[in-house]
C-alpha atoms as one frame of an Amber mdcrd trajectory, in Angstrom:
protein
 -21.746 -27.577  -4.999 -22.450 -24.396  -2.960 -19.959 -21.456  -3.277 -20.172
 -18.450  -0.805 -18.857 -15.387  -2.768 -18.063 -12.377  -0.499 -17.475  -8.743
  -1.479 -16.424  -5.760   0.593 -18.191  -2.465   1.123 -16.591   0.697   0.000
 -13.518   1.951   1.940 -10.712   4.367   1.628 -12.996   7.353   0.622 -14.437
   5.666  -2.289 -18.192   5.768  -2.964 -18.481   2.312  -4.261 -16.455  -0.904
  -4.208 -16.150  -2.947  -7.397 -15.988  -5.973  -5.225 -19.530  -6.161  -3.911
 -20.962  -4.426  -7.028 -19.624  -7.521  -8.961 -20.735 -10.055  -6.594 -24.284
  -8.671  -6.523 -24.438  -9.020 -10.316 -23.280 -12.875 -10.518 -25.599 -15.508
 -11.742 -27.311 -17.419  -9.021 -25.953 -20.783 -10.557 -22.660 -21.010 -12.095
 -21.501 -24.273 -13.885 -24.099 -26.200 -11.681 -22.847 -24.489  -8.426 -25.296
 -22.697  -6.254 -23.875 -19.075  -5.575 -24.611 -17.374  -2.187 -23.723 -13.818
  -2.146 -22.492 -11.952   0.843 -21.505  -8.299   1.561 -18.733  -8.045   4.248
 -17.473  -5.063   6.092 -13.850  -3.632   5.277 -13.004  -4.215   9.036 -10.402
  -6.422  10.461 -11.925  -9.389  12.451 -15.482  -8.258  12.016 -15.148  -9.343
   8.406 -14.212 -12.884   9.418 -17.058 -12.965  11.950 -19.579 -12.230   9.281
 -17.967 -14.888   6.869 -18.072 -17.492   9.665 -21.667 -16.643  10.331 -22.407
 -17.273   6.732 -20.447 -20.621   6.710 -22.565 -21.760   9.705 -25.761 -20.698
   7.967 -25.265 -21.918   4.359 -22.610 -24.770   4.864 -20.739 -23.967   1.484
 -18.158 -26.078  -0.137 -16.095 -23.162  -1.258 -15.588 -19.561   0.151 -14.343
 -17.141  -2.548 -13.763 -13.499  -1.375 -13.426 -10.636  -3.855 -11.667  -7.314
  -3.015 -10.701  -4.090  -4.743  -7.034  -3.565  -5.749  -6.934  -0.023  -7.009
  -4.012   0.369  -9.403  -3.774  -3.133 -10.617  -4.787  -3.525 -14.321  -6.059
  -7.038 -14.418  -7.930  -9.551 -12.340  -5.392 -11.115 -10.036  -6.073 -14.459
  -8.342  -4.146 -14.635  -5.000  -2.000 -17.525  -4.148  -1.163 -16.901  -0.464
  -2.288 -15.076   2.602   0.253 -14.122   5.487  -0.443 -13.935   9.141   0.090
 -10.080   9.646  -2.073  -7.038   9.819  -0.094  -3.996   8.786  -2.688  -1.467
   7.888  -1.551   1.481   5.794  -4.912   3.153   6.290  -7.690   2.580   9.095
 -10.327   0.143   8.250 -13.913   1.244   8.189 -14.206   1.069  12.027 -11.080
   3.067  12.473  -8.780   0.222  13.362  -5.270   0.495  12.138  -3.336  -2.538
  13.286   0.323  -2.494  12.794   2.470  -5.620  12.737  -0.061  -7.589  14.606
  -1.121 -11.287  13.608  -4.430 -12.112  12.180  -4.501 -15.190  14.399  -1.874
 -15.290  17.234  -1.855 -19.215  17.168  -1.662 -19.511  13.335   1.029 -20.399
  11.036   3.042 -17.662   9.142   1.090 -18.251   5.922  -1.443 -20.381   4.169
  -1.707 -21.168   0.392  -5.381 -20.921  -0.820  -7.044 -24.040  -1.815  -8.817
 -23.234  -4.964  -7.164 -24.011  -8.334  -5.525 -20.569  -9.013  -3.876 -21.517
 -12.467  -7.064 -22.902 -13.776  -8.955 -19.810 -12.618  -6.534 -17.475 -14.421
  -6.527 -19.604 -17.656 -10.322 -19.532 -17.612 -10.525 -15.700 -17.200  -7.922
 -15.291 -20.019  -9.859 -17.587 -22.251 -12.685 -14.987 -22.243 -10.298 -12.342
 -23.365 -10.017 -10.755 -20.050  -6.603  -9.912 -18.562  -5.680 -12.006 -15.498
  -2.658 -13.237 -13.467  -1.654 -14.922 -10.340  -0.824 -12.527  -7.552   1.780
 -13.595  -4.697   0.640 -10.967  -2.250  -2.677  -9.835  -1.110  -1.329  -6.943
   0.771  -1.456  -6.523   4.502  -4.786  -4.775   4.822  -8.433  -6.319   5.180
  -7.973  -8.312   1.894  -5.064 -10.135   3.279  -6.765 -10.520   6.599  -9.651
 -12.291   4.998  -7.355 -14.256   2.657  -5.517 -15.639   5.659  -8.269 -15.686
   7.941 -10.674 -17.940   6.015  -7.738 -20.111   5.257  -7.327 -20.575   9.042
 -11.037 -21.124   9.671 -11.158 -23.893   6.979  -7.960 -25.404   8.294  -8.827
 -25.520  11.885 -12.883 -25.349  12.119 -14.202 -26.511   8.799 -12.037 -29.132
   7.252 -12.806 -30.134   3.756 -13.892 -26.763   2.676 -11.850 -24.629   0.160
 -11.133 -20.899  -0.014  -9.589 -18.457  -2.281  -9.429 -14.741  -2.898  -9.440
 -12.552  -6.187  -8.498  -8.889  -6.386 -10.102  -6.739  -9.026  -9.279  -3.293
 -10.495 -11.216  -0.122 -10.010 -14.432   0.570 -12.098 -14.102   3.206 -14.768
 -16.190   5.827 -12.768 -13.650   5.518  -9.876 -10.813   6.673 -12.178 -12.379
   9.694 -13.708  -9.998  11.884 -11.527  -7.239   9.576 -11.199  -4.774  10.100
 -13.908  -3.256   7.070 -15.596  -5.079   4.771 -13.319  -6.355   1.561 -14.856
  -9.787   0.323 -14.569 -12.110  -2.471 -15.898 -15.752  -2.384 -16.710 -18.474
  -3.792 -14.627 -19.332  -6.236 -17.566 -15.934  -7.694 -17.819 -15.467  -7.750
 -14.025 -18.646  -9.968 -13.775 -17.661 -12.143 -16.765 -14.236 -12.697 -15.210
 -15.249 -13.633 -11.778 -17.890 -15.942 -13.366 -15.369 -17.711 -15.415 -13.085
 -18.159 -12.294 -16.104 -19.785 -10.409 -16.506 -21.974 -13.473 -12.916 -23.148
 -13.024 -13.511 -23.830  -9.318 -16.646 -25.892  -9.837 -15.129 -27.756 -12.773
 -11.579 -28.480 -11.624 -10.515 -31.129  -9.167  -6.796 -30.754  -9.662  -5.147
 -27.511 -10.760  -3.146 -27.432 -14.022   0.709 -26.957 -13.879   1.538 -23.915
 -15.812   3.784 -21.111 -15.080   2.126 -18.249 -13.197   5.203 -16.917 -11.170
   6.936 -13.667 -11.183  10.514 -12.417 -10.958   9.718  -9.725  -8.464
């Protein structure tokens, strides 16, 4: 098995992005799966172009993208991507799409195709907080969540995809009062555990991971 793992570059005025910092530190082989690491730009459409070029080059079985979710206290495995860009801030190219589709010809939403419940359980088994998330936002993270699902559904059948949001690193919150963070070591261990679940799981477990709001 080959898994393409992507991480965004810094955005929103942050000097670093825990997503790409974590991806760079992942083992080259996890649970027998070859890990291909890729930095992607925090730019709508360009991010998907870079990912598709890597799919063509490496022919991975799975595409797993990692993104920063400042303010979230745990590692959150996304369930769904929606077909809308509604950018609260400009992306790294200055684009600020508002109420525009990621793909005009695409459906309203896609569920990811990785085993999200098994991934959460595996992360938590390492003593690391994790949960299922039912919104990837409406910025570039959701753009990639939805966009890669659309690519695999329409151009690369048989490939699976998913998205994980991770908290700030401790050095990012020094001047952010009451803002949660997670160490680089725990982020690497948590993402490694999630990838182990992808490599080892053919059918996801059926346990609660929902929310009341």
